C-alpha positions as CSV (number, residue, x, y, z in Angstrom):
1,X,75.0,-15.4,-49.0
2,X,74.6,-18.8,-47.2
3,X,77.0,-17.8,-44.4
4,X,76.6,-16.8,-40.8
5,X,79.0,-15.5,-38.2
6,X,78.7,-15.4,-34.5
7,X,81.0,-13.2,-32.5
8,X,81.2,-12.3,-28.9
9,X,82.1,-8.9,-27.6
10,X,85.8,-8.9,-26.5
11,X,86.1,-8.9,-22.7
12,X,87.4,-5.7,-21.2
13,X,89.5,-5.2,-18.1
14,X,88.0,-3.9,-14.9
15,X,88.3,-0.1,-15.0
16,X,90.8,0.1,-12.2
17,X,92.9,-2.8,-13.6
18,X,93.1,-0.9,-16.9
19,X,94.1,2.3,-15.1
20,X,96.8,0.4,-13.1
21,X,98.2,-1.0,-16.4
22,X,98.7,2.4,-18.0
23,X,102.4,3.2,-18.4
24,X,103.6,6.2,-16.5
25,X,103.9,8.1,-19.8
26,X,100.4,7.2,-21.0
27,X,99.0,8.1,-17.6
28,X,100.3,11.6,-17.8
29,X,97.9,12.4,-20.7
30,X,95.2,9.8,-20.0
31,X,91.6,10.8,-20.6
32,X,88.5,8.8,-19.6
33,X,85.0,9.8,-20.6
34,X,82.2,9.0,-18.1
35,X,78.6,9.1,-19.3
36,X,76.1,9.9,-16.7
37,X,72.9,8.2,-17.9
38,X,73.3,8.8,-21.6
39,X,70.4,6.9,-23.0
40,X,70.4,7.7,-26.8
41,X,72.4,5.1,-28.7
42,X,73.3,7.7,-31.3
43,X,74.8,9.9,-28.7
44,X,76.7,7.0,-27.2
45,X,78.0,6.1,-30.7
46,X,79.0,9.6,-31.6
47,X,80.8,10.1,-28.3
48,X,82.6,6.9,-28.7
49,X,83.7,7.9,-32.2
50,X,85.1,11.2,-31.0
51,X,86.7,9.6,-28.0
52,X,88.5,7.0,-30.2
53,X,89.5,9.8,-32.6
54,X,91.1,11.9,-29.9
55,X,92.9,9.0,-28.0
56,X,90.6,8.6,-25.0
57,X,91.7,5.5,-23.1
58,X,88.2,4.3,-22.1
59,X,84.5,5.0,-21.7
60,X,82.8,4.6,-18.3
61,X,79.1,3.7,-18.5
62,X,76.9,3.0,-15.6
63,X,75.1,-0.4,-15.8
64,X,71.6,1.2,-15.1
65,X,69.8,3.9,-17.0
66,X,72.4,4.0,-19.8
67,X,72.3,3.0,-23.4
68,X,73.8,-0.5,-23.9
69,X,76.3,-1.1,-26.7
70,X,74.0,-2.4,-29.4
71,X,74.1,-2.6,-33.2
72,X,72.7,1.0,-33.3
73,X,75.6,2.2,-31.2
74,X,78.2,0.4,-33.3
75,X,76.7,1.9,-36.5
76,X,76.5,5.4,-35.0
77,X,80.1,5.1,-34.0
78,X,81.1,3.8,-37.4
79,X,82.7,0.9,-35.6
80,X,84.8,3.2,-33.3
81,X,83.2,1.8,-30.2
82,X,85.1,-1.5,-30.9
83,X,88.4,0.4,-30.7
84,X,88.0,1.8,-27.2
85,X,87.6,0.0,-23.9
86,X,84.1,0.3,-22.5
87,X,83.9,-0.1,-18.7
88,X,80.5,-0.8,-17.2
89,X,80.3,0.3,-13.5
90,X,77.7,0.1,-10.8
91,X,77.9,3.6,-9.2
92,X,79.3,6.6,-11.1
93,X,79.8,8.8,-8.1
94,X,81.8,6.1,-6.2
95,X,83.8,5.4,-9.3
96,X,84.7,9.1,-9.7
97,X,85.7,9.3,-6.0
98,X,88.1,6.3,-6.5
99,X,89.5,7.8,-9.7
100,X,90.2,11.0,-7.8
101,X,92.0,9.0,-5.1
102,X,94.0,7.4,-8.0
103,X,95.1,10.9,-9.1
104,X,92.6,11.7,-11.8
105,X,91.1,15.2,-12.2
106,X,87.3,15.1,-12.8
107,X,85.7,17.7,-15.1
108,X,82.0,17.8,-15.7
109,X,80.0,19.4,-18.6
110,X,77.3,21.8,-17.6
111,X,75.9,25.1,-19.0
112,X,76.4,26.7,-15.6
113,X,80.2,25.9,-15.5
114,X,83.2,28.0,-16.2
115,X,84.0,28.7,-19.9
116,X,86.1,25.7,-21.0
117,X,88.9,27.8,-22.5
118,X,89.3,29.8,-19.2
119,X,90.0,26.6,-17.2
120,X,93.4,24.9,-17.1
121,X,92.7,21.2,-17.8
122,X,95.0,18.7,-16.1
123,X,95.6,15.1,-16.7
124,X,95.1,12.3,-16.0
125,X,91.4,13.3,-16.3
126,X,87.8,12.2,-16.5
127,X,85.3,14.1,-18.5
128,X,81.7,13.6,-17.3
129,X,78.9,14.1,-19.8
130,X,75.4,14.2,-18.3
131,X,72.2,12.8,-19.7
132,X,70.4,14.3,-22.7
133,X,67.5,15.9,-20.8
134,X,68.9,16.5,-17.3
135,X,72.6,16.8,-17.4
136,X,74.8,15.5,-14.6
137,X,73.0,14.3,-11.5
138,X,73.8,16.4,-8.4
139,X,75.9,13.7,-6.6
140,X,78.0,13.2,-9.7
141,X,78.5,16.9,-10.1
142,X,79.7,17.1,-6.5
143,X,82.6,14.9,-7.4
144,X,83.8,17.2,-10.2
145,X,86.9,19.3,-9.5
146,X,85.7,21.7,-12.1
147,X,82.5,22.2,-14.2
148,X,83.1,23.3,-17.8
149,X,80.7,25.2,-20.0
150,X,80.9,25.8,-23.8
151,X,80.7,29.5,-24.4
152,X,78.0,30.5,-26.9
153,X,77.3,33.6,-28.8
154,X,74.4,35.8,-27.9
155,X,71.2,34.3,-29.2
156,X,72.7,30.8,-29.1
157,X,70.7,27.8,-28.1
158,X,70.0,26.7,-24.6
159,X,72.3,23.7,-24.7
160,X,74.1,21.4,-27.2
161,X,73.4,17.8,-27.9
162,X,75.4,15.6,-25.4
163,X,77.6,14.2,-28.2
164,X,78.3,17.7,-29.6
165,X,79.3,19.0,-26.2
166,X,81.5,16.0,-25.5
167,X,83.3,16.5,-28.9
168,X,84.0,20.2,-28.2
169,X,85.2,19.6,-24.6
170,X,87.3,16.6,-25.5
171,X,88.9,18.6,-28.3
172,X,89.7,21.5,-25.9
173,X,91.1,19.0,-23.3
174,X,93.4,17.4,-25.9
175,X,94.4,20.8,-27.3
176,X,95.4,22.0,-23.8
177,X,97.2,18.8,-22.9
178,X,99.2,18.8,-26.2
179,X,100.1,22.5,-25.7
180,X,101.3,21.8,-22.2
181,X,103.6,18.9,-23.1
């Protein structure tokens, strides 16, 4: 076409500056999604798309051992990753501890957790989704107030894809929070 465009990624606020800027009303139902070493760009993109769809206020991604936001992620998210703040952090366990001190509830996704629909989900909240092969790391899991599982029928599969699990648990969180308001 004879044209070229160069664009830079929009700068994002520091996670804790963004949390501090939430209005009291927005804070009451705020949901953050923390990704514990999600490395597949398609999972990152699909999680971002669901998060944007359901009104999540930000994604938290560790700087190391995590998929970066690339063209593959943008395509997998159908551009939704551009609509949600992405906060890159150094240490996820320390970040979760600080968010808990700031009044956030922390929920983790794990097959060994309690069935999601039997747990009362509170906000503001963080939903932690573990890596594709290993789930949440033990230190990250220790910072969770509650660990949620997705009930399956007999003969189901061992576990769901990280992005599928994130979608189901985010939907359940939003459903509960809307019902409670």
